[in-house]
Steps between C-alpha positions, in 0.01 A plus 500: 500500500781741595682422177187577291443825688862603431466397129193720461674781696214539741541781753277649774197663342472270204172311422563139399299197412580145617373202321391245764542201274846568350641760738570741214541859610392785267565860566195714416642840584543755787225572748325838455564574866874505422472743207642785702805317640726641228501838320584337165371174353602311189276476199465123558367537854134385519276584793216265590244488775576283797251206511252492792300230668560135414832467321445147376343507151428242229631546153328336204737392230361400153697267277416453139602152379373257240394141563798378298734691732346345802530155344875564428570630853341193666648242254868600544734489789631847429157646571454855375847502340384229263322769298837659407664170415312474169474122509160436656481135385190285522234576762321193626119478493491443876668837566266675269195354677638603842567855379152528350339382817709743705414792273133411526533501880666844497222631278246367739665669796536824308882491503536470122327641192508323171554715187444286192743532216442488123599208276484596129519214246526602134426260212307276732387280213852361495438322843415135495238313700726436796566870539130580484433236766764656730344847448158363577626363833704813583200728450318323779765597754445791743853624432453509122608818317298686242549305178480686164501291182549644154461340161410589140351166391135424430402138471822309546618142585572449867858381520532148631152403384300445184233749590431856389428774747442877505840673503664156545390489860291219663143593586525421869786755530332753265189488722712642795613797306365845435555570129585854392373565143720682249417677175711616198655847524318785333671741266532766769637253756763384251597858431538570869713191549726596221532858636595364843749265337656782313543691823662202669750463214551877481388523136336810375242425226287725280120476531456371137774235558326387819172475316662283225662282767165457669338394171787248448438363852133448426560330166794286611576472872582732789835322562609567143417873529683522838812348348484755214547784750866422556577428135326823381696701761822355357393607150416846630845528668669389179318779312587752760143552612405564864154355459365187329310609191254335264768394257704327767208277591438419133868416452501254792167352382671411164815361659337285765213258432215410735369149527243539225739629232769255606259207456392632159867530395581144600196363321591683182867402488482159680657313204806717511586410858743217576237288684124526464221264602212668314386348177562683179136514390388647828375854482637776713297606797267799451678819598364798693392794272600743762854359513528523117398861509764572761763316294415708195 
């Protein structure tokens, strides 16, 4: 105790706090009643009120940890230091069940609050039947996070089975989900997306060039139009122009094909490629009139 008082440089008139559990001493400042002991005080001197009444107080300490961190601490001999080792290893099912029951007990006593996390799974149609069965079981747990699934498939084959399902998901799992409907972008929404993208890439574009790029996005795809922002800015820089103009967009549209024009090109010149699997008497796929107009 004396060593700790000496270490904190505690003198008469100081207000200190002693932790009953650990014995740690913290210096809070000088007492207000001793403010006139000296004519001059340093700028770091802090005056606090001397506590009155019962000196023993309880301090509530809140720790934010995840269930995985609790599992790691209780499954390794290093305890808390196991989190910094990096090699967490395998956690047995018995330890997980004990931790889950202990956390449930803390929640019942009001000592712990569970904040659910978020699990985002993209391209969920790529999961097989075993993964869907695991998700079905995990969703029934009280400690389950908020699960968000994303896919761009309609009626698709469920992997691992011979059955079709909406979005490639089994019906029993799909019945547990809240489906968020999506709709194609309107022309104004595409224009706003392209304008925001230009701002992110620090590309200044004329209004007529942005209108043409929006029309290209509607006739081809939004991804193709977004990729043309960088290429058109390079063309503008080569021509010593500070802003992307209409001619720069037209130049990039002639240089780089979209999927429709590329498919048409392959069907027309398939016999001149080194390997082709399409029969010679097959007719080329019908092209998009809008794409032909843009190409002209």
